[in-house]
N, C-alpha and C positions, 0 to 999 in steps of 0.2 A: 503494499500499500504506499502511495505517495500522497503527501498533503502539502498544501501551500495556502497561505492566507494573506489577504490584503485588506486594508481598511482606510476609510477616508472620512473627513468631516463632511457632513451633508450640505454645508453651504458652499461647497466647491462650485465655482461659477458655471462650469460646463463639463459634465461627465463624458461628453463626446471626445474631449481632448485627453482623457486619461488613458494610459496604457494598461489595458486589462488582460494582456497576454500572460498566461502562466508558463512555467518552464516545461510543462507537459500538457497533453490533451486530456482534460479531466473527464471522468465518467459522471461525476456529480459536482454541481456548484450550489452551495447553500448561501442565500443572501438574507441578512437580517439588518433592518434599518428603520429609522423613524418614519412615521406615516407619510410626511411630505416627500421624502426622498423616494420611498417605495412607489408612491402613487404618481409622482410628477417627473422624476428624472429619466434620463435615457439610459441609465446604467444596465438594467436587466435586458433591455432591448439590444444594447450593444454587445453584451455577453452572448445573447442568443445568436447574433449575427457572426460573432467571432467563433463560436462553438456550436454549430447547428445540430450536431448529433449528441450533445451533452444534455443530461437531465439537469434542469435548473429549477430550484425550488426556493422558497423563503417566505417571509411575512414581515408585516410592520410590528413594531415592538414598543415596550415601555422602557427601553434601555438595551444596549448591545454589549455583548461579551466578546472580547477579542484577547486571547491569552488570559492574563490575569487582570486586564484592564476592563473597566465598566464605563461605557460612554453614553451620553445622550446626544441626539441629533447627529448621529454618525451612520455609516453603513459598513458592515463587515462581510466580506466574500471569502468563502472557504472552498477550495477545490480539492477533490479527492480522486485519485486514480487507483482502482483496485487491481490487484494481481490476478485473482482467481474468482472474483465474485460478480455475478450478474445482478442488475437492479432494474426494476420496473417503476414507472410513474403513472398514477392515475388520479383523476380528480372528479368532483361532482359539485353541482351548484345547488344551493338551497332554493334558487329561483325556479327549479324544475318541479314545483309543487310537491316537494318532499318535506316531511318533518325530519327532525334531527335523527330519530330512531331509523327511519327508512333510509336516510342519506348514509348513515354509518354502514348499514347492511348492504346497500347497493354499491357503495364504494369498495368494500372488501370483496364483493362477489366478482369484481373485475380482475382479481389476481388469480393466476394459475397456482393452485395450492401445492403442486409438486415441487419439492425442493425449497419451498419458502421457509426462511428462518426467522424473519422479523419484519415488522412494519412500523414506519415512522410517519406520524400524522401531524399536519399543520392545518389549523381550522380558523375560520373567522371567529373573532373573540366576543362579539356582541349579539349576533343574530342566530346563535346556536344554543340549544340546551346540552351542555356537556355530558350530563348524566345519561340522557337518552342517546346521544352520539356513541358513547362507549358501549352502552347496551346493544345498539345495532351492530357495532363493530364485533363485539364478542359473539353475537349470534351467528355470524357467517364465517369467521376465521376458524381454521383447524385448531383443535384444543391445544396442540403443542406449539402454537405460534403466538407470540405476545406482541404487545403494542406499546410504544412510548410516543410522546409528542407534546404538543401544547397549543393553546389558543392564542392567536395574535393579539398584540397590544396596541394602544394609542396613547402612550404616555400615561398621565393621570387624567386625561380629558374624557375618555369613555364616549367618544362621538362616532368614530368610524374605524374599522380595522381592515387590513388588506392582506390578501394571500396571492402569491405569484403563480400564474397558470403556466402550462407547458410552452406557451409562446413568449413568455417573459412579460406578460401583461399583469398588472395588479388588479385584482378583482375583489369585491366584497361578496359576502354570502358564499364564499368558495371553501371547500375542504379538499386537501390534497393528501396523497399518501405515497410513500416510497417503500417498495418491497425489496428485501435483500435475499439472495438465493445462493445456495451452495454449501458445501461442508467445510470450506476454508474460512468463512467468516465467523467470528466469535463476537457476540454481542452481550454486554451486561447492562444492568440498569439498577437504579436505586432512587428512592424518593422519601425524604424525611423533612420534618418541619422544625420544631423547636419552640412552639408557642405554648404558653402556660394557660390552663383553664382556670377560671375563678368564678365564685358565686355557686348557687345551687343549680342542679340539673333540672331543667324544665321540660315540659311536654308540649309538642306541636299539636294544637287543637283544631286548627283550620289552615289548609294550604292546598295549592293546586300546582302540581309539578314543581317548578322552581320559584313560585311566588308564595310567600309566607304571609298569612293574614292574622293569625292569632297564636300566641304562646300563652299557655295556661289560661285560655279564654279571655286574654287581654289583647287589645290591638297591638300587632307586632311592632309597628313603627313607633308608637307611643312608648312602649316598654323599652325598646332599643334606645330611644332618645334619652330616657331616664338614666340609662347606663353611661351614655357618652357625655352628659352634661354640656359644657360650653362647646365641645367639639361637634355636637349634633348639628349646629348651623352649617357645617362643612360637608354634610352628607350629600352624595354618596361617597366622595373621596375619603372622608375621615373613617368610613366603615372599613377601609383597608387595614386600619390599625387595630380594629376589634372584630375579627371574624368570629364565626360560630363553629364549635365543635358539634358534630352530629353522629349519633348512633341510631340505627334502625332496630337493632336488637341489643339486649343488655350486654352480651358477650362479644359483640362486634368490635373490631378495631375502629376508633373514631376517625371520620373524615373531617376535613376542614372546608367550610363554605364561606366565600367572600361576596359582599353585596355588590351588585352591578347597578341597581337603580332603586329609587324610592317613589312611592305614590302617596302624596299627602291626602288626597281625597279618599282613597281606600284604606289609608293607614297601613299599607303593605310594603314589603321588601322583596325585591327580585334578586335572586342569587345566581351564581354561575352554574349551579347544579341543583338537582331536586332536593326538596325538604319535605319528605313524606309526612302525612298526618300520622300521629302516634309515635313519631321518632322522638329521640331525646336530645336536647341541645344545651350547650353551655357557652357562655361568652368567653372569649380568649383575649389575651393581651401579650404584647411582645416581651421577650427576654433576649437582649442583644447577644449575650454569651451563648445562650442555648440555640439561637438561630445559626450562629456560625458553627457551633458544634454539630448541629443538624446537617449542615452542608457537608462537613467532613464525614459524618456518619453515612450519608447517602453515597459519597464517593467510595467508602469502604465496602458497602453493599454491592456497588456496581462493578467492582473488580473481582468479586468472588467467582463468577461464572467463567472467568478467563483463565483459571487454573494456573495462576502465577505468571502468565504471559504479559508483557508490557503493553499498556494501552497506547495505541497509535493516534487515535482521534476520539474526541468526546464532545457531545452536544449537551450543554447545560441550559436548562429552562427553569428559571426561578420566578417567583411571583412578585408582581409590582409592589404588593404590600410589604414584603421583605425589604425591598429597595427603599421604600419610604420610611421604614423604621430605622434601618441601618445608616442611612444618610451617608456621611463621609466615610463610614466603616464598611460600605458595601463591598469594596474589593477584598475585604478580609475573608468573606465567604467563598469567593472564587479562589483566593490563595489557599484556603483550607482544602479545597478540592484538588488543586494542583499539587499540594503536599502529598496527598494520597496517591494520585494518579501518576506522578513523576514528571520531571522536566521534559521528557521526550514526547509527552502527549500534547498534541495540538488541540487547544480548546476554542470552541466557538459557542454561541448561544444567544439567549435573549431573556428579558423580563417580560412576563406574560400575564394574561388574564385567566389562566388555568393551565394545569399540568396534567398529562395523561401518562400513567405508569402503574405497574403493580407495586405493592409494598415491598415484596421480596420475590426471589426467583420462584417460578412456578405458580405464583398467586395470579389471580385474575387482574386485568387492568382496571383502574378506577380513575375517575376524575378527582384531581386534588386542587386545592387552593392553598396558597401560603407555604408551599414546599419548594425545596431545591430538588429538582429531578434531573438525573444524569443518565445518559446513554453512552456507553463506551464501546469502541470498536477496535478489533485487531484481526489480522489475517495470518493464517499459518500456511 
C-alpha cells in the first residue's frame, strides 16, 4: 500500500492552479473539507479530470484531520494505492423517494458480496436518520462484513452538508459507500467516547423515531433547558456539550445521542439517531481528560484485529461536540491516536455529525455521537 497526503487552506484563490498530481496513480482519493470548499471549489473536479479511473470520495466537515493537525476551513486530500486489494464505489440519493432505512439497504445491495471484507460509508449529516440508515445497512450486508464511516458536517452551523459523488460533484441528500475486497486487506476499527453521565436515569415517555417529545411525561425541551441553564439560549449548538446517554434495555451498552434541532412550538428535540419510547436516558457532560483517553482507547481497539501488523493508513472520525469541548486541546486526542497507531500510519479524517462503527470486533455496527471512531488499514 502506498499513501500520500496533501492539504490546503480553503481560502486558496484558485484551486485550478494547484498541482494535484500524486507520485503514483491512486486507487482511492478521500477529500475532507469545509462546506464552502467542498461545494464551490474546482478541487474535486480537477482531481476527477487528473485521475479519471480513481475512486474519489469525501464530504464536508466540522473540522479536518491531517496527520496530527486539526484544521478549520481547510481541505485534506489523501491518496491510496493498494497492492492487492480491489475496491468498489456506490452511492444512493435520499431524493429517490427512499427513507433512511430503505436507502441503507438499497445501497448495500449494490455490492457483490463475494470477497467483500469491509464497507466505509459517508452520508449526508442532516437529512438522514442515522439509526435507520444503520439498520438498513445491517439488513443487507453479509453477517461477517462490518461497516464504519460517518455523517458529513457543516461546522457548528447545521445548515447543509455535502457528500462527493462519483463525478466529483458535491451533493446533498447523498450516501456513498466504498467496499474493500480480498484476503490481503486487514481492517480494524474502534469507537469510544469519554463522556460522564450525571443525574438520575429517566424514561422516554413520548417520541417518534429521532424526535423526542416527553421525558418522564414532561416536555422534553423544557426539561432539557432546565439542565442547561444560561446555555439553553444557544441551542441547538450548546446541546453538543450536553448529549444524552440512551439504553433501550437495562443491560445494553449505552449509546450517545446529540441534538440536531429544537422545536419551540412542539417543545421537542430532534437527535441524530432514534430515541425509542420506553428507553432510558441520562444527561452527559464533558470530561476533557476522559475524552482524550477515549480517543487513545479507540485506537487500541482498532489495532487488535491487525495481529501486530503496522497500521499503514487510518481514517479518524470524531464528533463536532468533542471538538467544541476540547477547544485548543483538540489535537491532543489525535496525538493520543497517533501514539497508539505509530508514526508510520498516515492519518486523515474529519469532525462529524455522527459516527458509524461497532463498539468492538464482531459486534454489530451502530450509530454513535460524541465518539472518536477509527478505521485502520494495512495490506499483507
